[in-house]
PDB file of N, CA, C and O in Angstrom:
ATOM      1  N   MET A   1     106.451  96.913  -4.077  1.00  0.00           N
ATOM      2  CA  MET A   1     105.225  96.367  -4.775  1.00  0.00           C
ATOM      3  C   MET A   1     104.060  97.239  -4.596  1.00  0.00           C
ATOM      4  O   MET A   1     103.768  97.682  -3.485  1.00  0.00           O
ATOM      5  N   ALA A   2     103.347  97.513  -5.715  1.00  0.00           N
ATOM      6  CA  ALA A   2     102.268  98.447  -5.651  1.00  0.00           C
ATOM      7  C   ALA A   2     101.034  97.797  -5.114  1.00  0.00           C
ATOM      8  O   ALA A   2     100.828  96.601  -5.319  1.00  0.00           O
ATOM      9  N   THR A   3     100.204  98.546  -4.434  1.00  0.00           N
ATOM     10  CA  THR A   3      98.860  98.032  -3.989  1.00  0.00           C
ATOM     11  C   THR A   3      97.832  98.141  -5.089  1.00  0.00           C
ATOM     12  O   THR A   3      98.023  98.822  -6.096  1.00  0.00           O
ATOM     13  N   ILE A   4      96.784  97.476  -4.869  1.00  0.00           N
ATOM     14  CA  ILE A   4      95.682  97.478  -5.894  1.00  0.00           C
ATOM     15  C   ILE A   4      95.108  98.794  -6.081  1.00  0.00           C
ATOM     16  O   ILE A   4      94.712  99.101  -7.205  1.00  0.00           O
ATOM     17  N   GLU A   5      95.004  99.691  -5.021  1.00  0.00           N
ATOM     18  CA  GLU A   5      94.539 100.993  -5.081  1.00  0.00           C
ATOM     19  C   GLU A   5      95.539 101.856  -6.011  1.00  0.00           C
ATOM     20  O   GLU A   5      95.091 102.578  -6.902  1.00  0.00           O
ATOM     21  N   GLU A   6      96.694 101.758  -5.794  1.00  0.00           N
ATOM     22  CA  GLU A   6      97.733 102.514  -6.609  1.00  0.00           C
ATOM     23  C   GLU A   6      97.633 102.048  -8.080  1.00  0.00           C
ATOM     24  O   GLU A   6      97.737 102.859  -9.000  1.00  0.00           O
ATOM     25  N   LEU A   7      97.440 100.789  -8.279  1.00  0.00           N
ATOM     26  CA  LEU A   7      97.412 100.265  -9.679  1.00  0.00           C
ATOM     27  C   LEU A   7      96.006 100.738 -10.352  1.00  0.00           C
ATOM     28  O   LEU A   7      95.953 101.029 -11.547  1.00  0.00           O
ATOM     29  N   GLU A   8      94.967 100.787  -9.568  1.00  0.00           N
ATOM     30  CA  GLU A   8      93.799 101.248 -10.039  1.00  0.00           C
ATOM     31  C   GLU A   8      93.863 102.792 -10.403  1.00  0.00           C
ATOM     32  O   GLU A   8      93.282 103.228 -11.397  1.00  0.00           O
ATOM     33  N   GLN A   9      94.527 103.513  -9.633  1.00  0.00           N
ATOM     34  CA  GLN A   9      94.687 104.963  -9.914  1.00  0.00           C
ATOM     35  C   GLN A   9      95.588 105.157 -11.128  1.00  0.00           C
ATOM     36  O   GLN A   9      95.327 106.061 -11.922  1.00  0.00           O
ATOM     37  N   GLN A  10      96.617 104.370 -11.311  1.00  0.00           N
ATOM     38  CA  GLN A  10      97.524 104.409 -12.482  1.00  0.00           C
ATOM     39  C   GLN A  10      96.678 104.025 -13.736  1.00  0.00           C
ATOM     40  O   GLN A  10      96.869 104.621 -14.796  1.00  0.00           O
ATOM     41  N   LYS A  11      95.742 103.031 -13.628  1.00  0.00           N
ATOM     42  CA  LYS A  11      95.009 102.648 -14.623  1.00  0.00           C
ATOM     43  C   LYS A  11      93.967 103.837 -15.090  1.00  0.00           C
ATOM     44  O   LYS A  11      93.737 104.023 -16.285  1.00  0.00           O
ATOM     45  N   LYS A  12      93.443 104.513 -14.201  1.00  0.00           N
ATOM     46  CA  LYS A  12      92.599 105.647 -14.467  1.00  0.00           C
ATOM     47  C   LYS A  12      93.423 106.640 -15.210  1.00  0.00           C
ATOM     48  O   LYS A  12      93.037 107.063 -16.300  1.00  0.00           O
ATOM     49  N   GLU A  13      94.472 107.007 -14.704  1.00  0.00           N
ATOM     50  CA  GLU A  13      95.363 108.132 -15.423  1.00  0.00           C
ATOM     51  C   GLU A  13      95.727 107.575 -16.772  1.00  0.00           C
ATOM     52  O   GLU A  13      95.734 108.368 -17.713  1.00  0.00           O
ATOM     53  N   LEU A  14      95.993 106.471 -16.962  1.00  0.00           N
ATOM     54  CA  LEU A  14      96.396 105.920 -18.380  1.00  0.00           C
ATOM     55  C   LEU A  14      95.165 106.001 -19.243  1.00  0.00           C
ATOM     56  O   LEU A  14      95.300 106.446 -20.383  1.00  0.00           O
ATOM     57  N   GLU A  15      93.977 105.619 -18.821  1.00  0.00           N
ATOM     58  CA  GLU A  15      92.756 105.684 -19.588  1.00  0.00           C
ATOM     59  C   GLU A  15      92.484 107.092 -19.999  1.00  0.00           C
ATOM     60  O   GLU A  15      92.067 107.372 -21.123  1.00  0.00           O
ATOM     61  N   LYS A  16      92.737 108.012 -19.028  1.00  0.00           N
ATOM     62  CA  LYS A  16      92.560 109.444 -19.375  1.00  0.00           C
ATOM     63  C   LYS A  16      93.526 109.963 -20.350  1.00  0.00           C
ATOM     64  O   LYS A  16      93.169 110.771 -21.208  1.00  0.00           O
ATOM     65  N   GLN A  17      94.711 109.547 -20.262  1.00  0.00           N
ATOM     66  CA  GLN A  17      95.745 109.975 -21.313  1.00  0.00           C
ATOM     67  C   GLN A  17      95.392 109.321 -22.641  1.00  0.00           C
ATOM     68  O   GLN A  17      95.498 109.959 -23.689  1.00  0.00           O
ATOM     69  N   ILE A  18      94.994 108.120 -22.615  1.00  0.00           N
ATOM     70  CA  ILE A  18      94.605 107.477 -23.993  1.00  0.00           C
ATOM     71  C   ILE A  18      93.466 108.294 -24.561  1.00  0.00           C
ATOM     72  O   ILE A  18      93.526 108.694 -25.723  1.00  0.00           O
ATOM     73  N   LYS A  19      92.447 108.552 -23.797  1.00  0.00           N
ATOM     74  CA  LYS A  19      91.319 109.285 -24.329  1.00  0.00           C
ATOM     75  C   LYS A  19      91.680 110.707 -24.855  1.00  0.00           C
ATOM     76  O   LYS A  19      91.159 111.109 -25.895  1.00  0.00           O
ATOM     77  N   GLU A  20      92.461 111.389 -24.238  1.00  0.00           N
ATOM     78  CA  GLU A  20      93.103 112.718 -24.564  1.00  0.00           C
ATOM     79  C   GLU A  20      93.930 112.536 -25.844  1.00  0.00           C
ATOM     80  O   GLU A  20      93.779 113.350 -26.754  1.00  0.00           O
ATOM     81  N   ALA A  21      94.754 111.566 -25.963  1.00  0.00           N
ATOM     82  CA  ALA A  21      95.570 111.406 -27.117  1.00  0.00           C
ATOM     83  C   ALA A  21      94.769 111.098 -28.301  1.00  0.00           C
ATOM     84  O   ALA A  21      95.008 111.593 -29.402  1.00  0.00           O
ATOM     85  N   THR A  22      93.734 110.203 -28.048  1.00  0.00           N
ATOM     86  CA  THR A  22      92.787 109.841 -29.248  1.00  0.00           C
ATOM     87  C   THR A  22      92.086 111.052 -29.753  1.00  0.00           C
ATOM     88  O   THR A  22      91.986 111.271 -30.960  1.00  0.00           O
ATOM     89  N   LYS A  23      91.616 111.813 -28.873  1.00  0.00           N
ATOM     90  CA  LYS A  23      90.816 113.056 -29.265  1.00  0.00           C
ATOM     91  C   LYS A  23      91.823 114.017 -30.030  1.00  0.00           C
ATOM     92  O   LYS A  23      91.424 114.588 -31.046  1.00  0.00           O
ATOM     93  N   SER A  24      93.038 114.197 -29.597  1.00  0.00           N
ATOM     94  CA  SER A  24      94.043 115.028 -30.264  1.00  0.00           C
ATOM     95  C   SER A  24      94.369 114.560 -31.595  1.00  0.00           C
ATOM     96  O   SER A  24      94.515 115.339 -32.537  1.00  0.00           O
ATOM     97  N   GLN A  25      94.501 113.123 -31.706  1.00  0.00           N
ATOM     98  CA  GLN A  25      94.813 112.596 -33.009  1.00  0.00           C
ATOM     99  C   GLN A  25      93.598 112.727 -33.974  1.00  0.00           C
ATOM    100  O   GLN A  25      93.774 113.004 -35.161  1.00  0.00           O
ATOM    101  N   LYS A  26      92.430 112.534 -33.474  1.00  0.00           N
ATOM    102  CA  LYS A  26      91.234 112.823 -34.432  1.00  0.00           C
ATOM    103  C   LYS A  26      91.222 114.271 -34.892  1.00  0.00           C
ATOM    104  O   LYS A  26      90.910 114.545 -36.051  1.00  0.00           O
ATOM    105  N   GLN A  27      91.536 115.153 -34.057  1.00  0.00           N
ATOM    106  CA  GLN A  27      91.513 116.573 -34.512  1.00  0.00           C
ATOM    107  C   GLN A  27      92.640 116.881 -35.563  1.00  0.00           C
ATOM    108  O   GLN A  27      92.439 117.616 -36.530  1.00  0.00           O
ATOM    109  N   GLU A  28      93.774 116.300 -35.318  1.00  0.00           N
ATOM    110  CA  GLU A  28      94.855 116.421 -36.328  1.00  0.00           C
ATOM    111  C   GLU A  28      94.567 115.882 -37.713  1.00  0.00           C
ATOM    112  O   GLU A  28      94.926 116.446 -38.747  1.00  0.00           O
ATOM    113  N   ASP A  29      93.879 114.725 -37.652  1.00  0.00           N
ATOM    114  CA  ASP A  29      93.569 113.915 -38.768  1.00  0.00           C
ATOM    115  C   ASP A  29      92.490 114.583 -39.607  1.00  0.00           C
ATOM    116  O   ASP A  29      92.518 114.526 -40.836  1.00  0.00           O
ATOM    117  N   LEU A  30      91.514 115.235 -38.911  1.00  0.00           N
ATOM    118  CA  LEU A  30      90.484 116.005 -39.604  1.00  0.00           C
ATOM    119  C   LEU A  30      91.037 117.199 -40.116  1.00  0.00           C
ATOM    120  O   LEU A  30      90.664 117.559 -41.233  1.00  0.00           O
ATOM    121  N   LYS A  31      91.878 117.889 -39.483  1.00  0.00           N
ATOM    122  CA  LYS A  31      92.686 119.095 -40.018  1.00  0.00           C
ATOM    123  C   LYS A  31      93.351 118.716 -41.313  1.00  0.00           C
ATOM    124  O   LYS A  31      93.275 119.480 -42.275  1.00  0.00           O
ATOM    125  N   LEU A  32      93.963 117.639 -41.382  1.00  0.00           N
ATOM    126  CA  LEU A  32      94.723 117.153 -42.572  1.00  0.00           C
ATOM    127  C   LEU A  32      93.747 116.842 -43.664  1.00  0.00           C
ATOM    128  O   LEU A  32      94.021 117.209 -44.807  1.00  0.00           O
ATOM    129  N   VAL A  33      92.609 116.184 -43.414  1.00  0.00           N
ATOM    130  CA  VAL A  33      91.671 115.931 -44.368  1.00  0.00           C
ATOM    131  C   VAL A  33      91.082 117.182 -45.026  1.00  0.00           C
ATOM    132  O   VAL A  33      90.958 117.284 -46.246  1.00  0.00           O
ATOM    133  N   ARG A  34      90.729 118.118 -44.155  1.00  0.00           N
ATOM    134  CA  ARG A  34      90.201 119.483 -44.666  1.00  0.00           C
ATOM    135  C   ARG A  34      91.207 120.141 -45.524  1.00  0.00           C
ATOM    136  O   ARG A  34      90.866 120.722 -46.554  1.00  0.00           O
ATOM    137  N   GLN A  35      92.550 120.063 -45.099  1.00  0.00           N
ATOM    138  CA  GLN A  35      93.561 120.705 -45.790  1.00  0.00           C
ATOM    139  C   GLN A  35      93.690 120.052 -47.251  1.00  0.00           C
ATOM    140  O   GLN A  35      93.877 120.751 -48.247  1.00  0.00           O
ATOM    141  N   LEU A  36      93.585 118.768 -47.291  1.00  0.00           N
ATOM    142  CA  LEU A  36      93.744 118.055 -48.594  1.00  0.00           C
ATOM    143  C   LEU A  36      92.539 118.351 -49.449  1.00  0.00           C
ATOM    144  O   LEU A  36      92.697 118.604 -50.644  1.00  0.00           O
ATOM    145  N   CYS A  37      91.381 118.334 -48.917  1.00  0.00           N
ATOM    146  CA  CYS A  37      90.192 118.634 -49.638  1.00  0.00           C
ATOM    147  C   CYS A  37      90.194 120.058 -50.300  1.00  0.00           C
ATOM    148  O   CYS A  37      89.762 120.224 -51.441  1.00  0.00           O
ATOM    149  N   LYS A  38      90.670 121.017 -49.578  1.00  0.00           N
ATOM    150  CA  LYS A  38      90.834 122.314 -49.988  1.00  0.00           C
ATOM    151  C   LYS A  38      91.846 122.459 -51.116  1.00  0.00           C
ATOM    152  O   LYS A  38      91.573 123.075 -52.147  1.00  0.00           O
ATOM    153  N   ARG A  39      93.060 121.859 -50.889  1.00  0.00           N
ATOM    154  CA  ARG A  39      94.160 121.899 -51.848  1.00  0.00           C
ATOM    155  C   ARG A  39      93.692 121.289 -53.083  1.00  0.00           C
ATOM    156  O   ARG A  39      93.943 121.922 -54.108  1.00  0.00           O
ATOM    157  N   HIS A  40      93.016 120.110 -53.204  1.00  0.00           N
ATOM    158  CA  HIS A  40      92.694 119.435 -54.379  1.00  0.00           C
ATOM    159  C   HIS A  40      91.273 119.649 -54.969  1.00  0.00           C
ATOM    160  O   HIS A  40      90.910 119.188 -56.052  1.00  0.00           O
ATOM    161  N   GLY A  41      90.494 120.417 -54.116  1.00  0.00           N
ATOM    162  CA  GLY A  41      89.165 120.752 -54.646  1.00  0.00           C
ATOM    163  C   GLY A  41      88.179 119.629 -54.530  1.00  0.00           C
ATOM    164  O   GLY A  41      87.234 119.607 -55.318  1.00  0.00           O
ATOM    165  N   PHE A  42      88.320 118.622 -53.551  1.00  0.00           N
ATOM    166  CA  PHE A  42      87.439 117.530 -53.401  1.00  0.00           C
ATOM    167  C   PHE A  42      86.188 118.176 -52.687  1.00  0.00           C
ATOM    168  O   PHE A  42      86.249 119.056 -51.828  1.00  0.00           O
ATOM    169  N   THR A  43      85.058 117.599 -53.179  1.00  0.00           N
ATOM    170  CA  THR A  43      83.693 118.062 -52.659  1.00  0.00           C
ATOM    171  C   THR A  43      83.169 116.795 -51.986  1.00  0.00           C
ATOM    172  O   THR A  43      83.661 115.674 -52.115  1.00  0.00           O
ATOM    173  N   HIS A  44      81.975 117.165 -51.162  1.00  0.00           N
ATOM    174  CA  HIS A  44      81.302 116.028 -50.504  1.00  0.00           C
ATOM    175  C   HIS A  44      80.741 114.953 -51.476  1.00  0.00           C
ATOM    176  O   HIS A  44      80.708 113.756 -51.188  1.00  0.00           O
ATOM    177  N   SER A  45      80.299 115.479 -52.661  1.00  0.00           N
ATOM    178  CA  SER A  45      79.614 114.532 -53.618  1.00  0.00           C
ATOM    179  C   SER A  45      80.757 113.570 -54.233  1.00  0.00           C
ATOM    180  O   SER A  45      80.479 112.425 -54.587  1.00  0.00           O
ATOM    181  N   MET A  46      82.006 114.083 -54.334  1.00  0.00           N
ATOM    182  CA  MET A  46      83.092 113.300 -54.881  1.00  0.00           C
ATOM    183  C   MET A  46      83.649 112.269 -53.835  1.00  0.00           C
ATOM    184  O   MET A  46      84.267 111.270 -54.205  1.00  0.00           O
ATOM    185  N   LEU A  47      83.415 112.539 -52.569  1.00  0.00           N
ATOM    186  CA  LEU A  47      83.903 111.690 -51.608  1.00  0.00           C
ATOM    187  C   LEU A  47      82.942 110.798 -50.821  1.00  0.00           C
ATOM    188  O   LEU A  47      83.347 109.898 -50.084  1.00  0.00           O
ATOM    189  N   LYS A  48      81.602 111.097 -51.016  1.00  0.00           N
ATOM    190  CA  LYS A  48      80.548 110.432 -50.238  1.00  0.00           C
ATOM    191  C   LYS A  48      80.607 108.895 -50.313  1.00  0.00           C
ATOM    192  O   LYS A  48      80.369 108.212 -49.318  1.00  0.00           O
ATOM    193  N   ASN A  49      80.902 108.403 -51.409  1.00  0.00           N
ATOM    194  CA  ASN A  49      80.928 106.927 -51.538  1.00  0.00           C
ATOM    195  C   ASN A  49      82.150 106.253 -50.931  1.00  0.00           C
ATOM    196  O   ASN A  49      82.192 105.038 -50.737  1.00  0.00           O
ATOM    197  N   HIS A  50      83.180 107.121 -50.628  1.00  0.00           N
ATOM    198  CA  HIS A  50      84.423 106.466 -50.138  1.00  0.00           C
ATOM    199  C   HIS A  50      84.580 106.667 -48.497  1.00  0.00           C
ATOM    200  O   HIS A  50      85.584 106.270 -47.906  1.00  0.00           O
ATOM    201  N   LEU A  51      83.562 107.275 -47.882  1.00  0.00           N
ATOM    202  CA  LEU A  51      83.643 107.539 -46.566  1.00  0.00           C
ATOM    203  C   LEU A  51      82.669 106.707 -45.733  1.00  0.00           C
ATOM    204  O   LEU A  51      81.643 106.273 -46.257  1.00  0.00           O
ATOM    205  N   SER A  52      82.967 106.464 -44.410  1.00  0.00           N
ATOM    206  CA  SER A  52      81.935 105.686 -43.681  1.00  0.00           C
ATOM    207  C   SER A  52      80.763 106.518 -43.434  1.00  0.00           C
ATOM    208  O   SER A  52      80.767 107.709 -43.747  1.00  0.00           O
ATOM    209  N   GLU A  53      79.711 105.923 -42.862  1.00  0.00           N
ATOM    210  CA  GLU A  53      78.440 106.704 -42.648  1.00  0.00           C
ATOM    211  C   GLU A  53      78.571 107.704 -41.565  1.00  0.00           C
ATOM    212  O   GLU A  53      77.975 108.774 -41.696  1.00  0.00           O
ATOM    213  N   GLY A  54      79.314 107.466 -40.466  1.00  0.00           N
ATOM    214  CA  GLY A  54      79.400 108.500 -39.345  1.00  0.00           C
ATOM    215  C   GLY A  54      78.036 108.376 -38.535  1.00  0.00           C
ATOM    216  O   GLY A  54      77.244 107.442 -38.654  1.00  0.00           O
ATOM    217  N   ARG A  55      77.904 109.391 -37.755  1.00  0.00           N
ATOM    218  CA  ARG A  55      76.746 109.498 -36.901  1.00  0.00           C
ATOM    219  C   ARG A  55      75.499 109.826 -37.610  1.00  0.00           C
ATOM    220  O   ARG A  55      75.477 110.496 -38.642  1.00  0.00           O
ATOM    221  N   LYS A  56      74.395 109.305 -36.993  1.00  0.00           N
ATOM    222  CA  LYS A  56      73.036 109.500 -37.559  1.00  0.00           C
ATOM    223  C   LYS A  56      72.571 110.869 -37.111  1.00  0.00           C
ATOM    224  O   LYS A  56      72.689 111.232 -35.941  1.00  0.00           O
ATOM    225  N   ARG A  57      72.049 111.613 -38.048  1.00  0.00           N
ATOM    226  CA  ARG A  57      71.532 112.956 -37.613  1.00  0.00           C
ATOM    227  C   ARG A  57      70.025 112.858 -37.586  1.00  0.00           C
ATOM    228  O   ARG A  57      69.456 112.155 -38.421  1.00  0.00           O
ATOM    229  N   LYS A  58      69.327 113.551 -36.639  1.00  0.00           N
ATOM    230  CA  LYS A  58      68.020 113.572 -36.454  1.00  0.00           C
ATOM    231  C   LYS A  58      67.273 114.558 -37.316  1.00  0.00           C
ATOM    232  O   LYS A  58      66.049 114.657 -37.223  1.00  0.00           O
TER     233      LYS A  58
END
């Protein structure tokens, strides 16, 4: 049976792995979007109404 400390350590490791996997997936998805935009000639003005707002720029 695992101790609470061991379980907490496992939890931290899993959270770290999830964060890294999410970051990696985002990078791959963005790469795909850029590829498709380039291939089909999509521009920002063509897509702007179909995308979410994203971060606010100052």
